[in-house]
C-alpha positions in Angstrom: 72.0 46.4 -47.3 70.1 47.5 -50.4 71.5 46.1 -53.7 70.7 46.7 -57.4 70.6 43.7 -59.6 72.0 44.7 -63.0 71.6 42.7 -66.2 73.8 43.6 -69.2 72.8 41.9 -72.4 75.7 42.2 -74.8 76.3 41.0 -78.3 78.8 38.4 -76.9 77.9 37.8 -73.3 75.1 38.3 -70.8 76.5 39.7 -67.5 74.6 39.9 -64.3 75.8 41.3 -61.0 74.8 42.7 -57.7 76.1 46.2 -57.0 76.1 48.1 -53.6 75.8 51.8 -52.9 79.6 52.2 -52.9 80.0 50.8 -56.4 81.3 47.4 -55.4 80.1 44.4 -57.5 79.2 42.1 -54.7 78.6 39.0 -56.8 78.9 38.5 -60.6 78.5 35.9 -63.3 78.3 35.9 -67.1 77.4 33.5 -69.9 78.0 33.6 -73.7 75.3 34.6 -76.0 75.8 32.4 -79.1 75.4 34.1 -82.5 73.2 32.0 -84.8 73.9 32.2 -88.6 71.2 30.4 -90.4 72.0 31.9 -93.8 74.7 34.2 -95.4 74.8 37.6 -93.7 72.6 36.5 -90.7 73.7 37.2 -87.1 70.9 36.4 -84.7 70.3 35.8 -81.0 67.7 33.4 -79.7 65.5 35.6 -77.5 64.3 32.8 -75.3 67.9 31.6 -74.7 69.0 35.1 -73.8 66.2 35.5 -71.3 66.9 32.1 -69.8 70.6 33.1 -69.4 69.5 36.2 -67.6 67.1 34.3 -65.2 69.7 31.6 -64.4 72.5 34.1 -63.9 70.2 36.1 -61.6 69.4 33.0 -59.6 73.1 32.4 -59.2 74.2 35.8 -58.1 71.3 36.4 -55.7 71.3 33.1 -53.9 72.8 34.6 -50.7 71.1 38.0 -51.1 67.4 37.3 -51.9 65.9 39.8 -49.5 68.3 42.7 -50.3 67.5 43.4 -54.0 65.0 46.2 -54.5 65.8 47.3 -58.1 66.5 45.4 -61.3 68.3 47.6 -63.8 68.9 46.7 -67.5 71.6 47.4 -70.0 71.7 46.1 -73.5 73.1 46.5 -77.0 71.5 48.8 -79.6 70.5 48.1 -83.1 68.8 44.8 -82.5 65.3 44.0 -83.8 62.8 41.4 -82.7 59.3 41.1 -84.2 56.8 39.6 -81.8 53.1 38.8 -82.1 50.3 40.7 -80.4 50.3 38.0 -77.7 54.0 38.3 -77.1 55.5 35.4 -79.0 58.8 35.9 -80.9 58.2 35.5 -84.6 62.0 34.9 -85.3 65.3 35.4 -83.6 66.7 38.9 -82.7 68.4 40.4 -85.7 71.6 41.8 -84.1 73.8 44.7 -85.1 76.2 42.3 -86.8 73.6 41.1 -89.3 74.3 42.4 -92.8 71.2 41.2 -94.6 69.5 44.6 -94.5 72.3 45.9 -96.8 70.3 44.1 -99.6 67.5 46.6 -99.3 69.2 49.7 -98.2 70.1 51.2 -101.6 66.6 50.8 -102.9 64.7 52.4 -100.0 67.3 55.1 -99.3 67.4 56.3 -102.9 63.7 57.0 -102.7 63.8 58.7 -99.2 64.9 62.2 -98.2 67.9 61.1 -96.2 68.7 64.7 -95.1 65.2 65.0 -93.6 65.5 61.6 -92.0 68.9 62.6 -90.4 67.5 65.9 -89.2 64.5 64.2 -87.6 66.2 61.2 -86.0 69.9 62.1 -85.6 70.8 58.8 -87.3 73.0 58.8 -90.4 72.5 57.0 -93.7 73.3 53.4 -93.0 71.7 50.0 -93.1 72.6 49.1 -89.6 69.6 50.7 -87.9 66.4 48.8 -87.1 64.6 50.9 -89.7 66.4 49.0 -92.4 65.8 45.7 -90.6 62.0 46.4 -90.6 62.2 47.2 -94.4 64.2 44.0 -94.9 61.4 42.0 -93.1 58.8 43.8 -95.2 60.5 42.9 -98.5 62.1 39.6 -97.8 60.1 38.1 -94.9 56.6 39.5 -95.6 54.9 36.6 -93.8 56.7 37.7 -90.6 56.1 41.4 -91.3 52.4 40.9 -91.6 52.1 39.0 -88.3 54.2 41.4 -86.3 52.3 43.0 -83.4 55.3 44.9 -82.0 58.9 45.6 -83.2 61.2 45.4 -80.1 64.8 45.7 -79.3 66.7 43.1 -77.2 66.2 45.2 -74.1 62.5 45.8 -74.9 62.0 42.1 -75.0 63.6 41.7 -71.5 61.4 44.5 -70.1 58.3 42.9 -71.6 59.2 39.6 -70.0 59.9 41.2 -66.6 56.9 43.5 -66.4 54.4 42.4 -69.1 54.5 46.0 -70.5 55.6 46.8 -74.1 58.0 49.6 -73.3 61.4 51.0 -74.4 63.6 53.9 -73.3 65.2 56.8 -75.1 68.8 55.6 -75.5 67.6 52.4 -77.2 64.7 54.0 -79.2 67.0 56.8 -80.5 69.2 54.2 -82.2 66.3 52.7 -84.3 66.2 55.6 -86.9 62.5 55.7 -86.0 62.5 58.2 -83.2 62.3 62.0 -83.5 65.4 63.1 -81.4 64.0 66.4 -80.3 60.4 65.5 -79.5 61.3 62.0 -78.2 58.3 60.6 -80.0 58.1 58.1 -82.9 58.7 60.0 -86.1 55.9 60.0 -88.7 58.3 60.3 -91.7 60.4 57.4 -90.5 57.3 55.2 -89.9 56.0 56.1 -93.3 59.3 54.8 -94.9 59.0 51.6 -92.8 55.4 51.0 -93.6 54.4 50.8 -89.9 52.6 52.9 -87.3 53.2 53.8 -83.7 50.8 51.1 -82.4 53.5 48.6 -83.5 56.2 50.3 -81.5 56.8 50.3 -77.7 55.8 53.1 -75.3 58.7 55.3 -74.5 59.4 55.6 -70.8 62.2 57.3 -68.8 65.3 55.2 -68.5 66.4 56.8 -65.2 63.1 56.5 -63.3 61.6 53.4 -61.7 59.0 52.1 -64.0 56.9 49.6 -62.1 57.1 46.3 -60.2 58.6 43.1 -61.6 56.0 40.4 -62.2 55.4 38.0 -59.3 56.1 34.9 -61.3 59.5 36.3 -62.4 60.4 37.4 -58.9 59.5 33.9 -57.6 61.5 32.2 -60.3 64.6 34.2 -59.5 63.9 33.7 -55.8 63.6 37.4 -54.7 61.5 38.7 -51.9 59.5 41.8 -51.4 58.6 44.5 -54.0 61.1 44.7 -56.8 61.1 47.6 -59.2 62.4 47.8 -62.8 64.8 50.6 -63.8 64.8 50.6 -67.6 68.3 52.0 -67.6 70.3 53.0 -70.7 72.0 51.0 -73.5 75.3 49.3 -72.7 77.5 52.2 -73.9 75.5 54.6 -71.9 75.9 52.5 -68.8 79.7 52.5 -69.3 79.6 56.3 -69.8 77.9 56.8 -66.4 80.2 54.1 -64.8 83.3 56.0 -65.7 82.0 59.4 -64.7 81.2 60.6 -68.2 78.3 62.8 -67.2 81.0 65.5 -66.5 81.4 68.1 -69.2 84.0 67.7 -72.1 84.6 64.0 -71.2 84.6 61.7 -74.2 83.7 58.1 -73.4 84.7 55.0 -75.4 82.9 51.7 -74.9 85.4 49.2 -76.2 83.8 45.8 -76.6 82.6 43.8 -79.6 81.6 47.1 -81.1 82.6 50.5 -79.8 81.5 54.1 -79.5 82.8 57.5 -78.9 80.1 59.6 -77.1 79.9 62.9 -75.1 77.0 64.4 -73.2 75.3 67.4 -74.7 72.6 69.8 -73.6 71.4 70.1 -77.2 71.0 67.7 -80.2 73.9 68.0 -82.6 73.8 67.5 -86.3 76.8 67.2 -88.5 76.9 68.4 -92.1 78.4 65.2 -93.3 76.3 62.9 -91.1 79.4 61.8 -89.3 77.8 62.2 -85.9 74.7 60.6 -84.5 72.7 62.1 -81.6 70.7 59.9 -79.2 68.3 60.9 -76.5 69.6 60.0 -73.0 67.7 61.7 -70.2 65.3 64.7 -70.2 67.2 67.6 -71.8 70.3 65.6 -72.2 71.6 63.9 -75.3 74.6 61.8 -76.3 76.5 63.0 -79.4 79.2 61.1 -81.2 79.2 57.9 -83.2 79.1 54.2 -82.9 81.8 52.0 -84.3 80.4 48.7 -85.5 83.7 46.8 -85.4 86.1 46.7 -82.5 86.7 43.6 -80.5 84.9 41.6 -83.2 88.0 41.9 -85.3 90.2 40.4 -82.6 87.6 37.7 -82.1 87.7 36.9 -85.8 91.5 36.6 -85.7 91.4 34.5 -82.5 88.9 31.9 -83.7 89.3 31.9 -87.5 93.1 32.3 -87.8 94.8 31.6 -84.5 92.4 29.0 -83.3 91.6 30.0 -79.8 94.6 31.9 -78.4 93.3 34.0 -75.5 92.9 37.8 -75.8 95.5 38.7 -73.2 98.2 36.7 -75.0 97.1 38.3 -78.3 97.4 41.9 -77.2 100.6 41.2 -75.2 102.2 39.8 -78.3 101.8 43.2 -80.0 103.6 45.2 -77.3 107.0 44.9 -79.0 105.7 45.9 -82.4 106.5 49.6 -83.1 103.9 52.3 -83.6 102.3 52.0 -87.1 102.9 48.2 -87.2 105.8 48.8 -89.7 103.5 49.9 -92.5 100.7 47.3 -91.9 97.1 48.5 -91.7 94.1 46.6 -90.7 90.7 48.1 -91.5 88.5 46.2 -89.1 85.1 46.7 -90.9 84.0 43.1 -90.9 80.3 44.0 -90.8 80.2 47.4 -92.6 80.5 50.6 -90.7 78.2 53.5 -89.6 80.4 56.3 -90.7 79.3 57.4 -94.2 82.9 57.9 -95.2 83.4 54.1 -94.7 79.9 52.8 -95.5 77.6 49.8 -95.2 79.5 47.9 -97.9 82.9 48.1 -96.2 84.7 44.9 -95.3 87.8 44.0 -93.4 91.1 44.7 -95.2 94.7 43.9 -94.3 96.9 46.3 -96.3 100.6 46.5 -96.7 101.6 43.0 -95.8 105.3 42.2 -96.2 107.2 39.0 -95.6 108.6 40.3 -92.3 105.1 40.9 -90.8 103.9 38.4 -88.2 100.7 37.8 -86.4 101.8 40.2 -83.7 101.9 43.0 -86.4 98.3 42.0 -87.4 97.2 42.3 -83.8 98.8 45.7 -83.4 97.2 46.8 -86.7 93.8 45.8 -85.4 94.2 47.7 -82.2 95.4 50.8 -84.1 92.6 50.5 -86.8 90.0 50.7 -84.1 91.8 53.7 -82.5 92.0 55.4 -85.9 88.3 55.0 -86.4 87.7 56.6 -83.0 89.8 59.5 -84.0 87.5 60.1 -87.0 84.7 60.6 -84.5 86.7 62.9 -82.2 87.7 65.0 -85.2 84.0 65.3 -86.2 83.1 66.4 -82.6 85.8 69.0 -82.7 84.7 70.2 -86.1 81.2 70.9 -84.6 82.7 72.9 -81.7 82.3 70.2 -79.1 85.5 70.1 -77.0 87.0 66.8 -75.9 89.5 67.2 -73.1 89.9 63.6 -71.9 88.8 60.1 -72.9 87.5 57.5 -70.5 87.3 53.9 -71.7 85.2 51.0 -70.4 84.2 47.6 -71.7 86.3 44.5 -72.1 88.9 46.2 -74.2 89.7 48.5 -71.4 91.6 45.6 -69.7 94.4 46.1 -72.2 97.1 48.6 -71.2 98.5 48.5 -74.7 95.2 49.4 -76.3 94.6 52.3 -73.9 98.1 53.6 -74.6 97.5 53.4 -78.3 94.2 55.4 -77.9 96.1 58.0 -75.9 98.7 58.5 -78.6 96.4 58.2 -81.6 93.9 60.7 -80.1 96.6 62.9 -78.4 94.4 62.9 -75.2 94.8 61.5 -71.7 92.9 58.3 -71.3 91.5 56.9 -68.1 89.7 53.7 -67.0 87.7 52.9 -63.9 89.5 51.2 -61.0 86.6 48.8 -60.6 85.7 46.6 -63.6 82.2 46.2 -65.1 81.6 49.9 -65.7 78.3 49.1 -67.5 77.0 47.4 -64.4 78.2 50.2 -62.2 76.6 52.9 -64.3 73.2 51.2 -64.4 73.4 50.6 -60.6 74.3 54.3 -60.1 71.1 55.2 -61.9 69.2 52.9 -59.7 70.6 54.3 -56.5 69.6 57.8 -57.6 66.2 56.7 -58.7 65.4 55.0 -55.3 66.6 58.0 -53.3 69.9 56.6 -52.0 71.7 59.6 -53.5 70.2 63.0 -54.2 71.7 63.4 -57.7 74.3 61.9 -60.1 77.1 64.1 -58.9 76.8 62.8 -55.3 76.4 59.2 -56.6 79.4 59.5 -58.8 81.5 60.8 -56.0 80.6 57.7 -53.9 80.7 55.0 -56.5 83.2 55.9 -59.3 87.0 55.7 -59.0 89.4 56.2 -61.8 93.0 55.0 -62.3 95.9 57.3 -63.2 95.7 58.4 -66.9 97.6 57.0 -69.8 99.2 60.1 -71.2 100.2 60.7 -74.8 103.9 60.6 -75.7 105.0 63.4 -78.1 107.1 61.3 -80.3 104.5 58.5 -80.7 101.8 61.2 -81.4 103.9 62.4 -84.3 104.1 58.9 -85.8 100.4 58.3 -85.4 99.5 61.7 -86.9 101.3 60.5 -90.1 99.9 57.0 -90.1 96.4 58.3 -89.4 96.6 60.4 -92.6 97.6 57.3 -94.5 94.7 55.4 -92.9 92.2 58.1 -94.1 93.7 57.8 -97.6 93.0 54.1 -97.5 89.4 54.6 -96.4 88.8 57.1 -99.2 90.5 54.9 -101.9 88.7 51.7 -100.8 85.2 52.9 -100.7 84.5 52.8 -104.5 86.2 49.4 -104.6 83.8 48.1 -101.9 80.9 49.2 -104.2 82.5 47.7 -107.3 83.0 44.3 -105.6 79.5 44.2 -104.0 77.7 45.2 -107.2 
């Protein structure tokens, strides 16, 4: 039996599993990735700790299958930045997508840049969340680190360097840096000029869906694997979920519902939106992902769980909201704890609970969080439709897909059927699917999907609930519009 070992490095957890050719996760384990906050606005990962987590989890899941792994595939979150020296030493922790310190420099550099040109070149909208802003923040506020940096890496790039000794990246990660030309799939000269760096400080871009090379002998021995093991660079975590729920089919919108979220759809052309509401990322050769990331999803539930309710589990939280009516009886929760990528919401946005009355309970707040994330997803779906990109169905993966209530809310807010995979760990499944095509087990993605991906019956929209959400969504948009100048007033 040939197996693919998949590592999924997430903002919250590292997940490692062995997947067989039928899409079964044979063994699986996960471990939390602690967020370090050494100063206000910081949200960092210790790169060595993350790598040790991966190695130890790999040892655990492969202990009975040491001779059956032939491919290691990687998935990871976007928007992270790690500066390392020329000899491969981390110069600080990984700056994660939750880090808000780059907001301090964004207005200065963006006011002097041609943001329309930058968007046309990179497909990335005007926000401080991308690694471009993180590089500029380093240059201006940590110049001693900036000067010593040999390479600027993502979290996944760091893992691939550790596994192979090569400084490489892949298109779905590189596209989310705001430094990559989305049509040429090369580092963009204008973006690098803004950052004050050159392409010698950025990784080589390799195919994410082709085997790159062999895993280093010392790494292979440490895990305990035998024989030749090859690296599949893979795609970012949301891309893995897209593949794992069959999202390579036309007109299928995919939501990765985790700490953050996304709404993406495959496209045979790069797509630019007049209002910069959409971002386009390179995926495979002649294939792009269009849509938008949502910076705040499950992170809002996590905040409520740990900072307000002191540890109540997520299943109990979401279950408590089942009896709350649609629209949470006039309560709205804008879940933008770390700013947002949509320019209508903006970098300076924060979380807001609006409309609280004495009869509202914690269950209403939970329901309002779930609805707030779904409303934000609807903003993206409407932008896709405005650009003549049809969305006929939504498929959802990630930890949030475990909640029947949340999927039902999505179906009614979006007025679209919503499906999830029968088998969990869609990101692991999607990366493994790429691996089985790359090593020749399947001839193409259509054949692999037919053998590996199974979906449950859809959650269908209810006409009466759709009417309610159409009204509350308009109110939600009014809140977004009205609050944006207040965010700017408070922060300035």
